[in-house]
C-alpha positions in Angstrom: 199.1 -40.8 124.1 201.7 -40.5 121.3 203.3 -37.2 120.3 201.3 -36.8 117.1 198.0 -37.0 119.0 199.3 -34.5 121.6 200.2 -32.0 118.9 196.7 -32.4 117.3 195.0 -31.8 120.7 197.2 -28.8 121.4 196.3 -27.3 117.9 192.6 -27.8 118.5 192.8 -26.2 122.0 194.8 -23.4 120.7 192.3 -22.7 117.9 189.6 -22.3 120.6 191.4 -19.5 122.4 190.0 -16.6 124.3 189.7 -14.5 121.1 187.2 -17.0 119.7 183.9 -15.4 119.0 182.2 -18.5 117.6 183.0 -22.0 116.5 181.9 -23.9 113.5 181.5 -27.7 113.5 180.3 -30.4 111.3 176.7 -30.6 112.6 176.8 -34.3 113.6 180.1 -33.7 115.5 179.0 -30.4 117.2 179.7 -30.5 120.9 177.9 -27.3 121.8 174.2 -27.6 122.7 172.1 -27.2 119.5 169.7 -24.5 120.9 172.5 -22.0 121.2 173.5 -21.7 117.5 172.6 -21.9 113.9 172.8 -24.7 111.3 173.6 -24.0 107.7 174.0 -26.1 104.6 176.4 -26.0 101.6 174.7 -26.6 98.3 175.0 -29.6 96.0 174.0 -29.9 92.4 171.5 -32.1 90.8 172.1 -33.0 87.1 168.9 -33.1 84.9 169.0 -34.6 81.5 165.9 -33.9 79.3 165.7 -36.2 76.2 163.3 -35.2 73.5 162.1 -38.3 71.7 160.2 -38.6 68.4 158.2 -41.9 68.5 156.9 -43.2 65.2 154.2 -46.0 65.3 153.4 -48.0 62.3 150.0 -49.8 62.1 149.2 -52.4 59.5 146.0 -51.9 57.5 143.4 -54.6 57.9 143.7 -55.4 54.2 147.4 -55.0 53.8 147.7 -58.5 52.3 145.6 -57.3 49.3 147.6 -54.1 48.8 149.6 -55.5 45.9 147.0 -57.7 44.2 144.1 -55.2 44.3 145.9 -51.8 44.1 149.3 -52.6 42.8 150.9 -51.0 45.9 154.5 -51.8 46.9 155.0 -49.2 49.6 152.8 -50.2 52.5 153.2 -51.2 56.2 153.9 -54.9 56.5 154.1 -55.2 60.3 153.1 -53.3 63.4 156.2 -51.6 64.9 157.4 -48.6 66.9 160.6 -46.6 66.2 162.2 -44.2 68.6 164.4 -41.3 67.4 166.2 -38.9 69.9 165.9 -35.5 68.4 167.3 -33.4 71.2 169.1 -33.5 74.6 169.3 -30.8 77.1 171.6 -31.1 80.2 171.3 -28.7 83.1 171.7 -28.5 86.9 169.6 -27.6 89.8 170.5 -26.9 93.4 169.5 -28.5 96.7 170.9 -28.5 100.3 173.7 -31.1 100.7 172.8 -33.3 103.7 176.5 -34.4 103.8 177.7 -30.8 104.2 175.7 -29.3 107.1 177.4 -27.2 109.8 176.6 -25.8 113.2 177.8 -22.3 114.3 177.6 -21.6 118.0 178.9 -18.8 120.3 182.2 -19.7 122.0 181.6 -20.5 125.7 184.2 -17.9 126.7 183.1 -15.1 124.4 180.6 -12.4 125.1 180.2 -11.5 121.5 177.2 -13.0 119.7 177.4 -15.1 116.6 177.5 -13.0 113.4 174.2 -12.6 111.6 173.8 -15.4 109.1 171.5 -15.2 106.0 170.3 -18.4 104.4 167.7 -19.1 101.8 164.6 -21.1 102.4 166.5 -24.4 102.0 169.0 -23.5 104.7 171.9 -22.8 102.2 174.2 -20.1 103.4 174.2 -16.9 101.4 175.9 -14.3 103.7 177.5 -13.9 107.1 178.2 -10.8 109.1 175.7 -8.4 107.4 173.3 -6.9 110.0 170.8 -5.7 107.4 171.0 -6.9 103.9 168.5 -6.8 101.0 169.2 -9.8 98.9 167.6 -11.8 96.1 167.9 -15.5 96.3 169.2 -16.6 93.0 169.4 -20.3 93.8 168.7 -22.3 90.7 165.9 -24.7 91.7 165.5 -28.3 90.6 162.7 -28.8 88.1 159.8 -30.6 89.7 158.1 -32.3 86.8 157.7 -36.0 86.6 160.1 -38.2 84.6 157.8 -38.5 81.6 156.2 -35.5 80.0 154.0 -36.1 77.0 154.1 -33.1 74.7 151.5 -34.7 72.5 148.7 -36.9 73.6 148.6 -40.4 72.4 146.3 -40.6 69.4 143.9 -43.5 69.1 144.4 -45.2 65.8 141.3 -46.6 64.0 140.4 -47.6 60.4 137.2 -46.9 58.5 134.5 -49.6 58.3 133.6 -51.1 54.9 129.9 -51.1 54.4 128.3 -54.6 54.2 126.8 -55.9 51.0 123.0 -55.3 50.6 120.2 -57.9 51.2 119.7 -60.4 48.4 115.9 -59.8 48.6 115.0 -63.3 49.9 113.5 -64.2 53.3 114.4 -67.2 55.4 111.9 -69.5 57.1 111.6 -67.1 60.1 110.9 -64.2 57.7 114.1 -62.3 58.6 116.2 -60.7 55.9 118.7 -63.2 54.5 122.0 -61.4 54.1 124.9 -62.7 52.2 127.8 -63.6 54.5 130.6 -61.1 53.7 134.1 -62.3 53.8 137.4 -60.5 54.2 138.0 -60.9 50.5 134.7 -59.3 49.8 135.5 -56.3 52.1 138.9 -55.8 50.5 137.3 -55.8 47.0 134.6 -53.4 48.2 137.2 -51.0 49.6 139.3 -51.2 46.4 136.2 -50.5 44.3 135.4 -47.5 46.5 138.9 -46.1 46.0 138.4 -46.3 42.2 135.0 -44.5 42.5 136.6 -41.7 44.5 139.4 -41.3 42.0 136.9 -41.3 39.1 134.7 -38.7 40.8 137.7 -36.4 41.4 138.7 -36.7 37.8 135.2 -35.8 36.6 135.0 -32.8 38.9 138.5 -31.5 38.1 138.3 -32.0 34.3 134.8 -30.5 33.9 133.5 -33.8 32.5 130.1 -33.3 34.2 129.8 -29.9 32.6 128.5 -28.5 35.9 130.0 -25.3 37.4 130.4 -26.0 41.1 132.2 -22.7 41.6 133.8 -22.4 45.1 132.4 -25.7 46.1 134.8 -27.5 43.8 137.7 -27.2 46.2 135.6 -28.4 49.1 134.3 -31.4 47.2 137.8 -32.4 46.0 139.2 -32.1 49.6 136.4 -34.3 50.9 137.0 -36.9 48.2 140.8 -36.8 49.0 140.0 -37.4 52.7 137.7 -40.3 51.9 140.2 -41.8 49.5 142.9 -41.5 52.1 140.9 -43.4 54.7 140.1 -46.2 52.4 143.7 -46.4 51.2 144.8 -46.7 54.8 142.9 -50.0 54.9 145.7 -51.3 52.6 148.7 -49.1 53.2 148.3 -48.8 57.0 148.7 -45.7 59.2 151.8 -43.9 60.6 151.5 -41.9 63.7 154.2 -39.6 65.1 154.3 -38.1 68.6 157.0 -36.2 70.4 157.6 -36.4 74.2 160.2 -35.6 76.7 161.8 -38.0 79.2 163.7 -36.5 82.1 166.4 -38.3 84.0 167.7 -36.8 87.2 170.8 -37.7 89.2 172.5 -36.3 92.3 176.2 -37.3 91.8 178.1 -38.5 94.9 181.4 -36.8 95.5 183.2 -40.1 94.6 181.6 -40.1 91.1 183.7 -37.1 89.9 185.3 -39.4 87.3 182.7 -42.1 86.7 180.1 -43.3 84.2 176.6 -43.8 85.6 173.5 -45.4 84.0 170.6 -43.0 84.1 167.9 -45.4 82.8 166.4 -46.9 79.7 164.1 -45.6 77.0 160.9 -47.4 76.0 162.7 -49.2 73.3 165.3 -50.6 75.7 168.1 -48.1 74.8 170.4 -47.3 77.8 171.1 -43.7 78.7 174.4 -43.1 80.5 176.1 -40.0 81.9 179.9 -39.6 82.2 181.6 -37.2 84.6 185.1 -35.9 84.1 186.4 -33.3 86.6 190.1 -34.3 86.6 192.5 -31.5 87.5 189.8 -28.9 87.7 191.0 -27.6 91.1 194.8 -28.2 90.9 195.8 -25.5 93.4 193.2 -26.4 96.0 194.4 -28.8 98.6 191.8 -30.9 100.4 191.3 -30.4 104.1 192.3 -33.3 106.3 189.6 -35.4 108.0 190.7 -34.2 111.4 190.1 -30.5 110.4 186.8 -31.3 108.7 185.5 -33.0 111.8 186.9 -30.7 114.5 185.5 -27.4 115.8 187.0 -24.3 114.1 187.2 -20.9 115.8 186.0 -17.9 113.8 186.0 -19.8 110.6 183.4 -20.9 108.0 183.3 -24.0 105.8 182.6 -23.2 102.2 183.2 -24.9 98.8 185.5 -24.5 95.8 183.3 -26.1 93.1 184.6 -28.2 90.3 184.1 -27.5 86.6 183.1 -30.9 85.1 182.9 -32.2 81.6 179.6 -34.0 81.3 178.7 -36.4 78.4 175.4 -38.1 77.8 175.3 -41.1 75.6 172.8 -43.7 74.3 174.2 -47.1 73.5 177.7 -45.6 73.2 176.5 -42.7 70.9 177.3 -39.3 72.4 174.2 -37.2 72.5 175.5 -34.2 74.5 178.8 -32.9 75.7 178.7 -30.0 78.1 180.8 -28.2 80.8 178.9 -27.9 84.1 179.7 -26.7 87.6 179.1 -29.5 90.1 179.8 -28.4 93.7 180.2 -31.7 95.4 183.0 -32.7 93.1 185.0 -29.7 94.4 186.8 -29.2 97.8 185.5 -28.0 101.1 187.7 -25.2 102.5 187.9 -22.9 105.5 188.0 -19.1 105.7 188.6 -17.0 108.8 185.8 -14.5 109.3 186.1 -12.4 112.4 184.8 -8.8 112.0 184.4 -9.4 108.3 181.4 -9.8 106.0 181.2 -12.7 103.6 179.0 -13.5 100.6 178.6 -17.0 99.2 177.2 -18.3 95.9 174.1 -20.2 96.9 174.4 -22.4 93.7 177.9 -23.6 94.4 178.8 -22.7 98.0 181.7 -20.7 96.7 183.1 -17.6 98.6 182.5 -14.7 96.3 183.2 -11.7 98.6 185.0 -11.0 101.8 185.1 -7.4 103.2 185.3 -5.5 106.5 
């Protein structure tokens, strides 16, 4: 065994001296039997990006090809298509237990003192240590549990009014059945255009008093009904536009090695790519990372906690920045140790940060 390893072994043995009340280990490396201690987690943050999308669907009218020739229209829908417009983006974080930061606290074999009382929330995230009785409110910020797609408006079924067929010509065929004239698309388009002209003429006569009939309060109702009927027939030529708004939620749990990385979240219905960029450079300049040997070895009368990282988060769609926000992301920070023997400690359940240490 070389001198460096001997010094390391000596330091570990020295840390587990007779004054040790308890030892804390990374759970998977804990040497003490699991039934004699307590397991706790540090928190990690989930980033949730909620994109509000306005979807506009354009539907051609069945007689759009006649819009110009029969009605002189120039502004009408010439093809079926869908356009997506992002009208809002919200970026937030939730909290969950970090399976990569789970620790085991056990009584030291040579100590008669029990392990200090540990308070955790329902997810096993440490909140306090050393308090015998403590009334606390769990302020952990939960992750939202809705699905990735939330429709804020139901999908409307688009339909067009039917044009009434031409009447019988009064003749019977050999079987005695009514002989109806076969109606073509041209015929239907002309019938629809003629109906629009009738609606407009009827509105003019009512509004101008041409009919010399006092309709009273019914005038407004009649004009509204004629407007609605004219609109339905006009849609046969102009087409229909339907707008609906919905939210699409992207969720990511960043890995610690993504603290300065760009990650693809997913795609929108139109094929647009949504990305998120993390930048937590130099956010904890005075916090030095623990060595792997310390992280993996048992620590006497000490607790592992986190110093979280403040992270600049940008959300973009096809290289256009949609949101730029500063967030706390725990797993981008550093895991540290604090000696707690005879002391009481409080931890932030959203970040794992030590917020109070007292006797």
